[in-house]
C-alpha positions as CSV (number, residue, x, y, z in Angstrom):
1,M,-123.1,107.0,42.4
2,G,-124.7,103.7,41.2
3,Y,-128.0,102.1,41.9
4,K,-129.0,101.8,45.6
5,L,-131.9,99.6,46.9
6,S,-134.9,101.2,48.4
7,I,-135.6,100.4,52.1
8,K,-138.3,97.9,51.2
9,K,-136.3,96.2,48.6
10,K,-133.3,96.0,50.9
11,Q,-135.4,94.5,53.7
12,A,-136.8,92.0,51.3
13,I,-133.4,91.0,50.0
14,V,-132.1,90.8,53.7
15,I,-135.0,88.4,54.5
16,L,-134.0,86.2,51.5
17,H,-130.4,86.3,52.4
18,V,-131.1,85.3,56.0
19,L,-133.5,82.5,54.9
20,A,-130.9,81.3,52.4
21,V,-128.2,81.1,55.1
22,V,-130.5,79.4,57.5
23,C,-131.5,76.7,55.0
24,W,-127.8,76.3,54.1
25,L,-126.8,75.9,57.8
26,G,-129.8,73.6,58.4
27,G,-128.8,71.5,55.4
28,A,-125.3,71.2,56.7
29,M,-126.6,70.1,60.1
30,V,-128.9,67.5,58.6
31,M,-125.9,66.2,56.5
32,L,-123.8,65.9,59.6
33,L,-126.7,64.1,61.4
34,L,-127.5,61.7,58.5
35,G,-123.8,61.1,57.9
36,T,-123.3,59.9,61.5
37,H,-126.6,57.9,61.3
38,M,-125.6,56.3,58.1
39,L,-122.4,54.8,59.7
40,K,-124.7,53.0,62.2
41,A,-127.0,51.5,59.6
42,E,-128.4,48.1,60.5
43,N,-129.0,46.9,57.0
44,G,-128.3,47.7,53.3
45,E,-131.7,49.3,52.8
46,Q,-131.4,51.7,55.7
47,L,-127.9,52.6,54.5
48,Y,-129.1,53.3,51.0
49,Y,-132.2,55.2,52.1
50,T,-130.1,57.4,54.4
51,L,-127.7,58.2,51.5
52,D,-130.6,59.0,49.2
53,N,-131.8,61.5,51.8
54,M,-128.4,63.0,52.1
55,H,-128.4,63.5,48.3
56,L,-131.8,65.2,48.5
57,I,-130.6,67.5,51.3
58,D,-127.5,68.3,49.3
59,V,-129.4,69.3,46.2
60,V,-132.4,71.1,47.9
61,F,-131.0,72.7,51.0
62,I,-127.3,73.2,50.3
63,R,-126.6,73.8,46.6
64,Y,-129.3,76.3,45.8
65,T,-129.4,77.9,49.1
66,A,-125.6,78.5,49.1
67,L,-125.9,80.1,45.7
68,A,-128.9,82.3,46.9
69,A,-126.8,83.4,49.9
70,L,-123.9,84.4,47.7
71,L,-126.1,86.3,45.2
72,T,-128.2,88.1,47.8
73,G,-125.1,88.9,49.8
74,I,-123.4,90.5,46.7
75,I,-126.6,92.4,45.9
76,L,-126.9,93.7,49.4
77,S,-123.2,94.7,49.3
78,V,-123.2,96.4,45.9
79,W,-126.5,98.0,46.0
80,T,-126.2,99.5,49.5
81,N,-123.7,101.8,51.2
82,W,-121.8,98.8,52.6
83,G,-119.9,98.0,49.4
84,L,-118.3,94.8,48.4
85,F,-114.7,95.9,49.1
86,K,-115.2,98.6,51.8
87,H,-115.2,96.5,54.9
88,Y,-113.0,93.5,55.9
89,W,-115.9,91.6,57.4
90,I,-117.8,91.6,54.1
91,L,-114.8,90.7,52.1
92,T,-114.1,87.9,54.6
93,K,-117.7,86.6,54.2
94,L,-117.4,86.7,50.4
95,I,-114.1,84.8,50.4
96,L,-115.3,82.2,52.9
97,T,-118.6,81.7,51.0
98,L,-116.8,81.2,47.7
99,M,-114.4,78.8,49.3
100,L,-117.3,76.8,50.9
101,I,-119.1,76.6,47.6
102,G,-115.9,75.6,45.7
103,F,-115.2,73.0,48.4
104,G,-118.7,71.7,48.0
105,I,-118.4,71.4,44.3
106,E,-114.9,70.1,44.1
107,F,-115.0,67.6,47.0
108,M,-118.2,67.0,48.9
109,G,-120.3,66.3,45.8
110,D,-117.7,63.7,44.7
111,W,-117.6,62.2,48.2
112,L,-121.3,61.8,48.3
113,S,-121.5,60.3,44.8
114,Q,-118.7,57.9,45.7
115,I,-120.4,56.6,48.8
116,V,-123.8,56.4,47.1
117,R,-122.2,54.4,44.3
118,I,-120.4,52.0,46.7
119,A,-123.5,51.6,48.7
120,K,-125.6,50.8,45.6
121,Q,-123.2,48.1,44.6
122,E,-122.3,46.6,48.0
123,R,-125.3,47.6,50.1
124,F,-124.6,46.7,53.7
125,L,-121.1,45.5,53.0
126,A,-120.2,49.0,52.0
127,L,-119.8,49.9,55.7
128,S,-116.8,47.7,55.9
129,D,-115.3,49.1,52.7
130,T,-112.3,51.4,53.4
131,A,-113.0,53.8,50.5
132,F,-116.6,54.2,51.7
133,R,-115.6,54.9,55.3
134,N,-112.9,57.4,54.2
135,A,-115.3,59.3,52.0
136,S,-118.0,59.2,54.7
137,Y,-115.6,60.6,57.3
138,S,-114.5,63.3,54.8
139,L,-118.2,64.2,54.1
140,I,-118.9,64.4,57.8
141,G,-115.8,66.6,58.2
142,G,-117.0,68.8,55.4
143,A,-120.4,69.2,57.0
144,I,-118.7,70.3,60.2
145,A,-116.5,72.8,58.3
146,N,-119.7,74.2,56.6
147,I,-121.4,74.5,60.0
148,V,-118.4,76.2,61.7
149,S,-117.9,78.6,58.8
150,L,-121.6,79.6,58.6
151,I,-121.7,80.3,62.4
152,F,-118.5,82.3,62.0
153,M,-119.9,84.3,59.1
154,T,-123.1,84.9,61.1
155,A,-120.9,86.3,63.9
156,L,-119.1,88.5,61.4
157,S,-122.4,89.9,60.3
158,Y,-123.4,90.7,63.8
159,F,-120.1,92.2,65.2
160,K,-118.8,93.7,62.0
161,P,-115.2,93.5,63.1
162,F,-111.9,94.4,61.5
163,G,-112.9,97.9,60.3
164,K,-112.9,99.5,56.9
165,I,-110.5,98.6,54.1
166,K,-108.3,101.6,53.7
167,A,-107.9,102.9,50.2
168,K,-104.1,102.9,49.2
169,V,-103.2,106.5,48.8
170,R,-100.5,106.8,46.1
171,K,-98.0,109.4,47.0
172,S,-96.7,111.1,43.9
173,K,-93.0,111.6,43.8
174,P,-92.0,115.3,43.3
175,Q,-90.6,115.6,39.9
176,A,-87.1,116.8,39.5
177,S,-86.9,120.2,38.0
178,G,-84.3,120.5,35.4
């Protein structure tokens, strides 16, 4: 049997894990709020200032806290009796977390960079730019996807549904005697 966390270490890592998820969820909620607020900007400065804040929230409350949630979740799974591949709810959370992080890296960061670039060039006129609006709506949709997924994963942690992953028992075929 491998290394197992002591009760105090486990409690400390659970606290870090919960705080990371709370910050990630809070960051996603703020991104949703700022994203909808941005579309109602009254001038170029307000638009750009809102986008600058969205970038800060992305870096501080989403990127690093998502990574912290992933790492603490893996540590809690591997170094406790739960195991990373023993329960469907843990595996589901791992897959969803990896998908959200991949989605954020692949798409959301690009959408945010795109609208910041357009707003920097066009200022208030950016709001009438089709590419700006499309990327903005995509970013808002991504924030909603993050929020829904994080709430779902929180429910998984609480209810622990789906049961254990059954180890496949390989039946050996009887060998023919000759």
